[in-house]
Structure formats: C-alpha cells, structure tokens
C-alpha positions, 0 to 999 in steps of 0.5 A, spaced: 890 816 107 891 810 112 896 811 118 901 806 120 897 804 126 891 802 121 896 798 117 898 794 122 891 792 124 890 791 117 896 786 116 892 781 121 885 783 119 879 778 118 876 783 113 879 779 107 874 782 102 877 789 103 885 787 104 889 783 099 897 781 102 902 779 097 910 778 097 910 779 089 912 786 086 912 784 078 905 781 077 901 787 074 895 783 072 894 780 079 895 788 082 890 790 077 885 785 078 885 786 085 884 794 085 878 793 080 875 788 085 876 793 091 873 799 086 867 794 085 865 793 092 860 788 091 859 787 099 857 794 098 861 796 105 863 803 102 869 801 105 876 802 102 880 796 099 887 795 100 893 792 096 899 791 101 905 789 097 911 786 102 907 782 107 905 774 107 898 772 108 899 771 116 901 779 116 908 778 117 913 782 113 917 780 107 923 785 108 921 788 101 925 794 099 920 799 096 923 803 091 921 810 087 920 806 081 916 801 084 911 806 087 911 809 080 909 803 077 903 801 082 901 808 081 901 808 074 895 803 074 890 808 076 891 811 069 894 806 064 887 805 061 886 798 063 881 799 069 875 803 067 872 807 069 878 810 072 879 808 080 880 813 086 886 810 089 892 813 092 899 809 093 904 810 099 910 807 102 911 805 110 917 803 113 918 798 118 924 795 122 922 788 118 921 791 112 917 796 107 910 796 105 907 799 099 900 800 100 895 802 094 888 804 098 882 804 093 875 807 094 869 804 092 867 806 085 860 810 084 860 808 077 860 800 078 861 796 074 869 797 074 872 793 069 879 791 068 881 789 060 873 788 059 872 783 065 869 785 072 873 783 078 870 782 085 871 780 091 868 774 094 871 774 101 878 773 101 878 770 094 878 774 087 874 772 081 870 774 075 863 777 076 857 773 074 851 776 070 847 776 076 853 780 080 854 785 074 847 786 074 847 788 081 853 793 080 849 796 074 843 797 079 848 800 084 851 805 079 844 808 077 842 808 085 848 812 086 846 817 080 842 822 085 839 828 082 840 834 084 834 835 089 836 829 093 843 831 094 845 833 101 846 840 102 852 840 106 852 847 109 845 847 111 842 844 118 835 842 120 834 849 123 834 852 116 828 849 114 821 851 115 819 844 118 812 846 120 811 849 113 814 842 110 809 838 114 803 842 112 804 843 105 807 837 103 807 831 108 799 832 110 797 833 103 802 827 100 800 822 106 794 824 109 793 828 116 791 821 120 798 818 118 802 824 119 799 825 126 800 818 128 807 817 125 812 817 132 818 818 128 823 824 128 822 829 123 829 827 120 826 820 119 820 823 116 823 827 111 828 822 109 823 818 107 820 823 102 827 825 100 828 831 104 833 829 109 840 825 108 841 821 114 848 819 112 851 827 112 845 829 117 843 835 113 837 837 109 837 835 101 837 841 096 829 839 095 828 841 102 832 847 102 829 850 095 822 848 097 821 850 104 828 853 107 828 860 111 833 863 106 835 858 101 839 864 097 844 863 102 846 856 099 844 857 092 846 865 090 842 864 084 835 862 087 831 868 085 826 870 080 827 877 076 821 880 073 823 886 068 818 890 064 821 893 058 818 899 054 820 897 048 820 890 044 827 888 046 832 887 052 835 894 049 829 898 051 829 902 057 826 898 063 819 900 065 819 896 071 823 891 075 823 886 081 826 881 084 823 875 088 826 870 093 825 865 098 823 858 098 818 856 092 812 854 097 812 861 098 815 864 092 810 861 087 804 864 090 807 871 090 809 870 083 802 868 080 800 875 084 805 879 080 803 876 074 796 877 075 797 884 077 803 886 072 803 882 066 796 879 065 791 884 062 783 883 062 778 886 059 770 885 058 768 882 051 761 883 048 758 876 047 750 878 047 746 884 049 745 881 056 752 878 057 760 879 057 766 875 057 772 877 061 778 875 056 786 876 058 792 877 053 794 870 055 790 864 057 790 862 064 794 855 062 800 859 059 802 862 065 799 858 071 804 854 076 
C-alpha cells in the first residue's frame, strides 16, 4: 500500500494518467469508471493507479471526513460485479490536518480488457474515455502476452549459477543459432538466454525452461522432477516389484540416460530368420514407439 509521503507527492504529480483527484463522495459511476481505466493501464506503464477522494485538481485538500461507511462503499466496488475481471485494488484512509483522504490503489490487470458494465474505460493522459476498437485490440493482445506458459515463467528461487550455462550454450544456442553467430555475440549470457526465453530480466533469474533443461539440480526447485522406472513380475501394479529405479537431473542429461535404460531393461531384441544368408534383428517394441 502507498505511504503518506507518496500520497503527498501524488497530490501534485504530473503523471495524470495514473492519478485522479476528486472532491465527490457519491458519484459511484465516476469512481468505477476510474478504477476500470486504471486496471486497463493502456500506456502499459505497469504502475498502480490512484483514485484520491478529498482533493482538488490542484492537489489541495477539501477537508473531507472519511467515515467507515464511505470506506466500505468504495471497497465494495471491487467485487460488486460491475467491473470484470475483478480488479486488484486496496482502499485506505489517510488523515491530515487539512482533512482526510480516501485512496483507492489499483494494480494494472494481467487480464485486460477490463470492463465496467460492458464498456472498456481507459486513461488518455488526464482524461478518462471509452476505448476504441483499435485500443481494445491492443488490450486483448496484451492479455495474450501476459498468459505466459509455465516454461517461460521466472523460477524466482533460482540463480544463474544454478544453470549449467556451458551446457546450454553447446547443446542449445549453438545448434539453434550456429557457432559463428554465438561466438560473435558480445552480449552477456543473461541477455543471450533472455533472447531465447531462458532468462527473466525483470526478476533477474532463469526461467523454468532453463532450470528443467540445463539446471544442475532442478529437483531442488521442482521436487517432482524425476523419472521412475518400475518393472513388475506380473501384469498389473499389484504384482511384486522386480526392478525399480529413479532417474533425476536436467532433461538434457536425463533423456540419453533414460534411452539407455530402456534399451537395456525394456527393449528385447532377437534375430529372426529372413533367408538362408540373412537374419534381421527385431524388438518387442518398434524404435518409433520409445524414441525421444
């Protein structure tokens, strides 16, 4: 939540696209339109928006007395069903000698466009307006970009040192881009990894893809990241276990080990007569079935 000092700065801020000041306490349509507009964050600033009740446009306080009923009334906007998807917001009261301020802090939505009663409101500088078709398309495209798959999400607990960058370079970057291009690339390893979705520059950490494919000990971050091989004597899982093995590690090293395990433990080959001078090796499972 915002602090008192930050509130005083916002009262005179020139960032009008994320601040709306008003002396009104009863115009609920106006308040909900403002919250909807802040949640849409058309400029893509990724900064919170603030609806400030009890202040004039010039930043001076109006002498408002913020009651508990008014706090509850504004807080109820979040879940009254008029603004969808439901915005992420908080409401608080700040007391000053000149009067109180009620501040509704609204976070940019990861699921735009956000609509108030079916209409998409946005901020155009200090002005609030309804989005055009082109602006709605921008917000819809942004929604798709925010819906990151698991592999591209940052692994916040991991550091660059948890990833075998040399293995990533030789097994992924060079085959993907070519040795000449990789050798001539003067960017840092973090920037090179970020270009292929392996590093999150905002959080300064590798993505799950980097940890799963090239991590030294990926199971530290994902306990279920292992392959278990079990061979039963009978034909169902209630039978006695004949052989069991767990394989763990990054996928770049794990998959070749798993292929070797299958060849030695599961795949059975035998020669089959073809002609007097020729035999052919056949297996119980075709190669196309178990290859990686």
